[in-house]
N, C-alpha and C positions, 0 to 999 in steps of 0.2 A: 623280409630281409632281417637280417640280426646286427644291432648296433655294437660294434668293437670300442670298448671304452679302453681299450690296452693300452699299454705304453711298455715296448720289449727292452728290456734291459739285459743286455750281455754282461756275464761274470767274468771276472779275472783272476787269477791264481799269484798270490805275490809269494815268492821267495824269501827266506826259508827257516825254518827252525824258530818261529817265534812263539814264545810261550802260550797256549791254548786262551788264555784270557785275555791276553792282548789282540790275539788274531781274530777274536769276537767283539772287539771294541772296549778298550781299557778305559778304567774308571780315572779320569784325570783330575779329582778332587786334591790331589796331592800339590799343593801350590809348591810345596818346598821342590818337588822335583821338576816343575816346568821353571821355577825359577831359575836353577841351576843349568837346565839346557840351554834357556834363553840367554843367561849370561854368557856363554860359552860363543854366540852367533856374532858378539860383539867385537871378538879378536879374529884375527887372520891367519896367526901362526896356528899350525895344524897341532901343535902338540898341546897349546891351550884348548883348541877344540874337541882333542882327544879325550884331556881331564875333564871338560864340561861332562862329555856324555859318559865316562865311567863314574861321575859323580851323581849324575842324574839316574842311571841304571841301578845304582846301589838302594837309591831312594826308592825308585819305581817297584824294586824287587819286594822292598819291604812295605809299600804300601798299595801295591797293586798284584802281584806275583806273591805273597807270601803265601805259606800254608793255609791261613786263615781264610783266603779268596778274595775274589775281588767287592763281593756282596759287603765289605766292613767299608765304610766311607772315610774312616781316617786308623791307620796303624801307625802309633807313634814310631819316629826311625829310632833306631838304637843308639846307645853312645858312640859306639864306633863309627857308625856312617856319620854321627853330627861332628866327630873330630876329622874324619875324612874330610867333610865338607868344608870345615875351618882351615885347615891346611890347603886343600886345595884355592878357597880365597886369596889366602896370603901367596902361595905361586903365582897367582894370574895378576897380584897386584904386583910383583916383583919385574919390571920392565926390563932390567939390567941382566937377569936372570933369561929371559925370555929371549934376549937380543941375542946372547950366548950360545942360543941353540942352533944346531946346525938342520937346516930344513930335511935335507935327505935322512940324517938320523932320527928326527921327530917322525919323521913318514915312518922307518923301519919299527918304531916304536909300537906304532897304530895296531891295534887290533880291527880287523874289519868289520867285528860286531854290529857296529854304529851305523853302517851302510844299510843296515835293515830297519832305520828307523822309522817309527808310525809319521812323522812331522815330514810332508815331502822335501822343504828345503832343508832339513837337517839330511834327508838320505841321501840327496843331490850331490849336497857339499862333502859328506863323507865317502860317498863312492867315488867321487870326481878326486879325490886328494889321493885314494887308493888305487885310481888308475894311473894318474900323473906320477906320484911319486916311490909305490912301493916296490920293494925289490925281493919281496917274499915269494920263491917259486911255487910255494904253497898254496898262495891266495886262488880262490875258484871264481877267473875273471869274468865267466859266462853268468856267474851268478850275480858280480858286482853291476854288470852291463843290465844284467834284467833288472834288478832292482832300482838303478838309476830311470833305467826306462819308464819303471811303475810311478816312480815319483813324478817324472816328466807329464807322464800321462794323467794323473791326479790334479797337476796345475794346469791343464788343457793343452800343453805344449805337444801336440801329437806327432809332429813332423821330426822332433827330438826322441819321442819316444819310440818310433819305429825303427831310426838309425840305431839306436842302442838295442833293440830286440833284437835285429840283426844281427849287432856284431856279437851279441850272447850268442845266437844260433852258429854263427861262426865259431866262437871258441868251443861250443858242445854241442853238436848238431842233432844229439839225443835231448834237449833239455826241453822237457813239454812245456814248462810253463811259460816260455818265451814263444813258442810257435800260438798257444793258447791267448796269452796275452797281446800279440801282434796281430792275430786274428781278429779280437775284440775292436783294438782300434780302427784297422781297417773297415769291419762291418759299420762301426758306427760311423765312420766317414763315408759311407756309401761306396765302397770299395770291396763289392761281393765276390767277386772271384778270386781275388787275394785270400779274402777272410775263408774262403772255403778250402781252398788250397793248404792253408794254416790249420784248420780244424781237422780237415782230412790228413794230413800229417800226424796231428795230435790223437787220432782214435788209432791210428795206425802203431804210434808208440805205448798209447795207453789204452787199450781196446776195453779193459774193466774200468774206464772213468766214465761215470755218468756224464759231468760236466761237459765232456768234449761233444758228445750226441745232444746234448741241451743247446751248448752256442751254435752247434751247427744246424740244429732245429729252428735256431732262432733267424739265421740267415735265408732259411727257407721260408719262413713264416713271412718275413721282412720283404721277400721278392714274391709275395702271394701265392709260393708254389705249397699249397695249406696240407694237401695229403702226405708229400716229402717231408713236411715238417712234422706231422704228426708220427709219420714213421721213425723221427728221430727221436723225438718226445718218448716212444713207446719204449725203444731201447733203454734211453734214460732210466725210465721209470721201473723197466724189469731190473736192472742195476740197483737203481736205490728208490724202492717203493713209496716211500715218504717225501720224496722231490718235491718240495713244494711249488717250487717255479715252474718245473715240468707239468705238474698238475693245472696249474693256471694256466699255464700258455695252452696245452693241451684243450680245455676247456673255451678256451677263446676260440682257438682254430676250429675245432668244432662247430660253435656258435656260427661263425662266420659260413660255415658250410652249411648251417641250417640243421646242424644233428641237435637239436635241442636235449632231446633227453642223455645223450652221452655228455653234454657240454654240463649238464646238470650235474650228472654224476662226479666229474671232474671238479667241478667248483664248490659242490659239497664237501668232498674230500678236502678240497683246499680251506675250505672253511673251519674244516675241524683242526685241521693242522695250525692255521693262524686265525683265531677268531679277531683278530685286530686287525686284519689288513684290508682297507678299505676299497684295494683294487677288486678283493675277491666280492665283495657285496654290491658293488657298481656294477660289474660286469654280471653278475647273477641276476642284478636285477634288469639289465640290460635283455637278457634271454626271457626270465619272466614276462617284459613287456614284448617280445617277439610272438610268445605264446599266448597274448592277449590274458595274462594273470596280473591285470593292473594292479591289485590289492597288494600282491606280493612284490611286485616291481617297487611301488613306491615305498613298501616298507624296508627294502634293501636298500634302494637309493638314498634315504635318511639315514641309514644306519651307516653308509659309507659316508657321508658328509657327515655325519658325529664324530667319526674317529677321526677323518682327518679332510675339514672342509675345503682347504686350500686345493688339494690334490682332485678332491671329487667334483668341485664347482669346476674345474678347469675340463675336466674331463666332459662335463654335463655340456659345457659350452660349445662342443664339438657337434653335439647331438640337437639336430634342428628342431625337433618337435617336442624336446622334453621340457621345456617351460609352459609351452601352450597344453600340453598333457597333464605336467604335474607341477600346477601353479604353488601347491602347497611346500613345495620343497625351498630350504634355507639358503637359498642361492640367489646373489644378486644377478638382477635382469642384465643382459648385455646391451 
């Protein structure tokens, strides 16, 4: 029998229009931008919060999303941005000015751009303000609810996330992101039938999206319906041949079915795509172990531990005979 060391991870899709650098993990070394955003959180007034976000975004554009790219640790803010931040600081210090602002007028001045903030607390507050106070008929409320749901999910507030995703779908029944994201929450909370219904709808709406088939495959994988899971991974890989997660999980499913040659083919390709993935080496090591190739098994397991000792040793803790067979592995005994 094979030893599956995998940890299934469903993938969500956040709305909308984030700059590419931010979508892949922005460089938050711009302390000035963080400080401005944090400063705005101290105030209740929506207009102040709006100003803080705009100021922060101006800095982030220059530090993170500038043409120089996120690889530069620091790009000094322009003089114009510095002046903007100084004006902003004077405005939020003027309590009389803030007191004169009408709440609804302030809300109408808001752009809902900041409802897409990467920080979940920022996004929740921003989206909530738009939902409660905005009178702009052009605002896409489906996207607002989807983004607040995503933020709730990041904070572990699953029930609120499901409610907001459902609201997003009511506003826009064709919003595939909401079906996918709600399906992820259902899957992660063991509500497999509901998850499959959402992923089925996602596939119907976007039959060319590899993510839809991959997430549906993970549900079948979690239900131990491995043949069906592999079928879904196959479609995902036809649509996106370099899809790392689909390669990894198809390799794991083949290993579970004791199709070790097929499992090795997938895991070898996955290792080429991400040579620093501990999960790849740990699962390939388990396949070599099942084949009786203990030398290669221990080499891969040791490599996985080297890359990510916490995750790798946690996975090995569930493998009952690992410590006895491979005492040389640098993981603490249970």
